[in-house]
N, C-alpha and C positions, 0 to 999 in steps of 0.2 A: 504493499500499500503505500501510497504518497502522503507525505506531511500536509495537513490541510484536509484530507478526505475525511468526511463525517463516518465514524464506525458506530456510534450510537446516537440516536436523535429521539428526544422525549418532548412531546408537545402536549400542553393542556392535561397533563397527568393528574387524575383526580380519584380519590377513594373515599367512599363514605360508609360507615358502619351505623345504619340506622340513622339517628339524629345528629351524630357526630362526623365532622368532615375531617379526616386524618390528614390528607393531602389535597391541596387545592390549587389546581393550575399549574403544577410544577413543569418548568421548561428547561432543557438543557441540551447542548451539543457537544458531544466529546470527539475531537478529531484524532487521526491517527498520530501516534506520538506524544499524545498529551495525557498529562495525570491530573486528575480532577478529585476533589474532596468533598464531602458533604458534612457540614458541621452545623450544629444547633443544640439547643437546650433538650433536656429530657421531655419528651412528649411532643418533640416538634414534628415527628413523622419520618425520621431518617431510616428507621428499620422498615417502615411500612413502603417507602420509596424502593428501597432494595427488595423486598418481598414481590412488588409490582413489576420491577424490571426483570427479576428472575422467573417470574411465571407463578410463584407461590400464590400469590393473589392476583385476581382479575381487576383492572381498573372499572371504576364507576363510568369514568370519560376520559379521553386522551389517547395517545398512541405511543408506543415504544417501538422504534425501528432499528434493526440490527444490520448494518452494512447494507442499507437501503430497502430492506425488506420488512413488512409489518411483522414483529416478533410474535404477535398471536397466531399468525399462520404459519410459522416456522416450526417443523417438527423437533422434538427435544434433542435427537441424536444429531440433527443437522446444525442446531444452534451450537452445540458444543463443538462441532467441528469448525464453524465460523470463529468461535472465540480461539480455537487453537491456532487457525491461520493468522488471525488478528494479534497474536502474541500472548493470548490469554491462556487459562488453564487448559491442558490437554485432555 
């Protein structure tokens, strides 16, 4: 991959649990070669964001795209292969 190419794109990511909105309209783009962190106080929704990105939870709204493809449509084995090609876990 070339630097500047979007590896992970998250747009409008939202997750509600009943009347509680844990994540509200989260947006981020991670380009090839970047290191990004997510910081915030306890209860800010950090773990929920990672659970949404990994597919443990389904978003109420928004999208997660991995290498340009809608992550919700990517099979688990294919997603892990993409991570390995992008330099992530094998």
